[in-house]
ZATORZA-602563 format. One record per residue (C-alpha): residue number from 1; residue in three letters; x, y, z. Coordinates in steps of 0.2 Angstrom, whole numbers. Each point is the difference from the previous one (the first is absolute). Last residue first. Layout:
  seq  type     xx     yy     zz
  NUM   ALA      X      Y      Z
...
//
This chain:
  seq  type     xx     yy     zz
  277   ALA     57    -92    -90
  276   ALA     -4    -19      0
  275   GLY      2     -4     18
  274   ARG    -18     -5      2
  273   ALA     -3     16     11
  272   ALA      9     10    -13
  271   ALA    -13     -6    -13
  270   ALA    -14      4     11
  269   LEU      7     18      2
  268   THR      0      2    -19
  267   ALA    -17     -7     -2
  266   LEU     -7     10     14
  265   THR      6     16     -7
  264   ALA     -7     -4    -17
  263   ALA    -17     -4      8
  262   PRO      1     16     10
  261   ASP      3     12    -15
  260   ALA      0     18      6
  259   SER      6     -6     17
  258   THR     -5      8     16
  257   MET    -11    -13      7
  256   PHE     11    -14     -6
  255   VAL     16      6      8
  254   GLU    -10      5     15
  253   GLY     -6    -18      3
  252   MET     14    -13      3
  251   LEU      0    -13     13
  250   VAL     15    -12     -3
  249   ALA      0    -19      3
  248   ASP     11    -14      6
  247   CYS     16      8      6
  246   ARG     13    -12      5
  245   THR     13     11     -8
  244   ALA      9      1    -18
  243   ARG    -17      3     -8
  242   LEU     -2     15     11
  241   ARG     14      9    -11
  240   LEU     -9     -5    -16
  239   LEU    -16      7      7
  238   ASP      8     17      4
  237   GLU      9      0    -17
  236   PRO    -16     -1     -9
  235   ARG     -5     16      7
  234   SER    -15      6     11
  233   LEU      2     -7     18
  232   GLY     -1     14     12
  231   SER    -12     -9     12
  230   GLU     -2    -18      5
  229   ALA     11    -16      0
  228   VAL    -10    -16      4
  227   ALA      6    -15     10
  226   THR    -10    -16      2
  225   VAL      4     -9     16
  224   HIS      7    -18      0
  223   SER     17      6     -4
  222   PRO      2     10     15
  221   ILE      1     19     -2
  220   GLU     16      8      7
  219   PRO      9     -1    -17
  218   LEU    -13     11     -7
  217   LEU      3     14     12
  216   ARG     15      9     -7
  215   VAL     -5     -2    -18
  214   SER    -17      6      4
  213   THR      7     16      8
  212   GLY     12      3    -13
  211   LEU    -13      7    -11
  210   ASP      0     15     11
  209   VAL    -16     11     -3
  208   GLU     -3     16     10
  207   PHE    -16      2     10
  206   THR     11      8     14
  205   HIS     -6    -10     15
  204   LEU    -11    -13     -8
  203   SER     15     -5    -11
  202   ARG     -5     -6    -17
  201   ASN      9    -17     -5
  200   ASN    -15    -10      7
  199   ILE      4    -18      3
  198   GLY    -16    -10     -3
  197   VAL     -1    -16     11
  196   ILE    -11    -15     -5
  195   THR     -1    -14     13
  194   ALA     -2     11     16
  193   GLY     -1    -10     16
  192   ALA      1     13     13
  191   ARG     18     -4      3
  190   LEU      3      4    -18
  189   SER     -8     17      2
  188   ARG     10      5     15
  187   TYR     16     -5     -9
  186   LEU     -4     10    -15
  185   GLU     -6     15     10
  184   GLU     16      0      9
  183   ALA     10     -2    -16
  182   ASP     -7     15     -9
  181   HIS    -15      6    -11
  180   VAL    -12    -15      1
  179   GLU    -16     -4     -9
  178   VAL    -10    -16      5
  177   LEU     -9     -7    -15
  176   ALA    -15    -10      7
  175   ASP     -8    -15     -8
  174   LEU    -19     -2      0
  173   GLY    -10    -15      3
  172   LEU    -11      8     13
  171   LEU      8    -10     14
  170   ARG     17      5     -8
  169   ALA     -5     18      2
  168   GLU     -5     -1     18
  167   ASN     17     -9      4
  166   LEU     10     13     -8
  165   TYR    -10     14      8
  164   ARG      3     -8     17
  163   GLN     19     -2     -3
  162   THR      2     18     -6
  161   GLU    -10      6     15
  160   VAL     12     -9     12
  159   GLU     15      6     -9
  158   SER     -6     18      1
  157   LEU     -7      8    -15
  156   LEU      2     16    -10
  155   ALA     19     -2     -5
  154   ALA     -4    -18     -4
  153   LEU    -12      4    -13
  152   LEU    -12    -14     -4
  151   LEU     -6     -1    -18
  150   VAL    -15    -11     -5
  149   ALA     -1    -16    -11
  148   ASP    -11     -9    -12
  147   ALA    -13     14     -1
  146   GLY    -18     -4     -6
  145   ARG    -10     14      8
  144   VAL     -6    -10     14
  143   ALA     18     -5      5
  142   ALA      6     18      0
  141   ASP    -15      5     11
  140   LEU      5    -14     12
  139   ILE     18      7      1
  138   GLN     -7     18      2
  137   TYR    -11     -5     14
  136   SER     15     -7     10
  135   ASP      5     18      3
  134   ILE     16     10     -3
  133   VAL      4     -6    -17
  132   PHE      8     14    -11
  131   ASP     -6     -5    -17
  130   LYS      7    -10    -15
  129   LEU    -12    -14     -6
  128   LEU     11    -13     -9
  127   LEU     -8     -9    -14
  126   PRO      5    -18     -6
  125   LEU     -2      0    -19
  124   THR    -17     -5     -8
  123   VAL     -5     18     -5
  122   GLN    -17      6     -6
  121   LEU    -12     -2     14
  120   ARG     13      3     13
  119   VAL      5     16     -8
  118   ALA    -17      8      4
  117   ASN     -2     -6     18
  116   MET     18      5      4
  115   TRP     -2     17     -8
  114   ARG    -15      2     12
  113   PRO     13      3     14
  112   ASP      4     17     -8
  111   GLY     17      9     -1
  110   LEU      5     18      2
  109   PHE     17     -4      8
  108   HIS     -2     11     15
  107   ASP    -19      0      4
  106   PRO     -6    -16    -10
  105   GLU     11    -15      4
  104   THR     -3    -12    -14
  103   VAL     17     -3     -6
  102   LEU     -3    -15    -12
  101   SER     14    -13     -2
  100   VAL     -1    -13    -14
   99   ALA      8    -17     -1
   98   ALA     13    -10    -11
   97   ALA      1     14    -13
   96   GLY      2     -7    -18
   95   GLY     -5     14    -11
   94   ARG    -18     -6     -3
   93   GLU     -3      0     19
   92   TYR      8     17      2
   91   LEU    -11      7    -14
   90   MET    -16     -8      8
   89   ALA      5      9     16
   88   THR      2     16     -9
   87   ALA    -17     -1     -9
   86   VAL     -8     -4     17
   85   PRO      8     13     10
   84   ASP     -3     14    -13
   83   VAL     12     14      4
   82   ASN     -6     17     -3
   81   GLU     10     10     13
   80   ASN     16    -10     -3
   79   LEU     14      4     12
   78   MET     -7     14     11
   77   GLY     12      5     14
   76   LYS     17     -8      1
   75   SER      3     -3     19
   74   PRO    -18      0      5
   73   SER     -5    -12    -14
   72   ALA    -12      0    -14
   71   ARG    -10    -11    -12
   70   LYS      8    -16      4
   69   VAL     -3    -17    -10
   68   GLU     14    -11      4
   67   CYS     10    -14     -9
   66   LEU      6    -15     11
   65   MET     14     -7    -12
   64   ARG      8    -16      3
   63   ILE     19      0     -2
   62   ALA      3    -14    -13
   61   GLY      8    -16      5
   60   ASP     18     -4      0
   59   PRO      3      3     18
   58   GLY    -14    -12      5
   57   GLY    -19     -1      0
   56   ARG     -5     19      0
   55   ARG    -14     -1     12
   54   LEU    -12     14     -4
   53   ALA    -15    -10     -7
   52   ARG      1    -13     14
   51   GLU      0     14     14
   50   LEU    -15      9     -9
   49   ARG    -11    -16      0
   48   GLY      6     -6     17
   47   ALA    -17      0     10
   46   PRO    -12    -14     -2
   45   ARG    -17      5     -8
   44   THR    -14      8     10
   43   HIS    -17     -1     -8
   42   PRO     -6     18     -2
   41   LEU     -2     12     15
   40   GLN    -16      9     -2
   39   SER     -7     -5     18
   38   ARG     16      6      7
   37   LEU     -3     18     -6
   36   GLU    -18     -1      9
   35   HIS      8     -6     16
   34   LEU     13     13     -1
   33   PRO    -12     15     -2
   32   ARG     -2      8    -17
   31   GLU     -3     19      0
   30   ALA      6      2     18
   29   GLN     15    -12     -2
   28   MET      5     10    -16
   27   GLN     -1     16      9
   26   ALA     11     -7     15
   25   VAL     12     -6    -13
   24   ARG      1     17     -8
   23   ARG      4      8     16
   22   ARG     12    -13      5
   21   ARG      9      2    -17
   20   ASP      1     19      2
   19   ASP      9     -3     17
   18   ALA     12    -13     -7
   17   ILE      4     11    -14
   16   ARG      4     15     11
   15   ALA     10    -11     12
   14   LEU     10     -7    -15
   13   PHE      4     17     -7
   12   ASP      5      7     17
   11   HIS     11    -15      4
   10   GLY      8      2    -17
    9   LYS      2     19      3
    8   GLY     11     -4     15
    7   GLY      0    -18      6
    6   ALA     -7    -17     -7
    5   SER      5    -16      8
    4   THR    -13     -6     13
    3   GLN    -15     11      0
    2   THR    -12    -11     11
    1   MET    -18      2     -3
//
């Protein structure tokens, strides 16, 4: 595995996660071999469901909201120990979200891949399974569980690996959101064929959030590629600022996980996404 962009504690953080994911994937393969998993693959639909849902449709359109279920994070600790992924995803759907993201990584984010199975039964919105993909097995597993898309982290993958996983996802009817942190990762992801790019405002080196990261990198994303801003977005003014850019969508999770009234928080932010705040 090629570590291409992270350094310092960010490098160590990604290396630990990658090692843990390799161990977990090996266990999964031992319990359910690849041929057995493939036999459970549902009828494959064409890819594009998440991409279409997140496209803004012009500068006057509403910023699309990709709302996330995330129990914990390494940078913030426990966010919502008792989060109910199904109830939360249904709340997002009722509140006008364009799609739902489920952070399923179990060791550092305390997620569970089974969330996808449960949410898929109750929610019709496109579903993004957010894990740290280091093996093709994870992409097939996501498809079997009913995901519409997977996350690919540019900092964890080489350009060749990103290209391969993008192609494998498409063959399984899945989109891939390729997450980047800087210009080098962005250009590498575009060369690999990414059609949905998420710009993470949180630095892998310091874990600090700079909302200017998205604003700086958004003009570098071609118009045919769906652009998503991620991390640190929690206020109506954050979304109003992004409305003036070519941003298509925002990924927001912590603001809902820590809110005393997530439905009201979603309503306020959705209004800002429409330019009504």
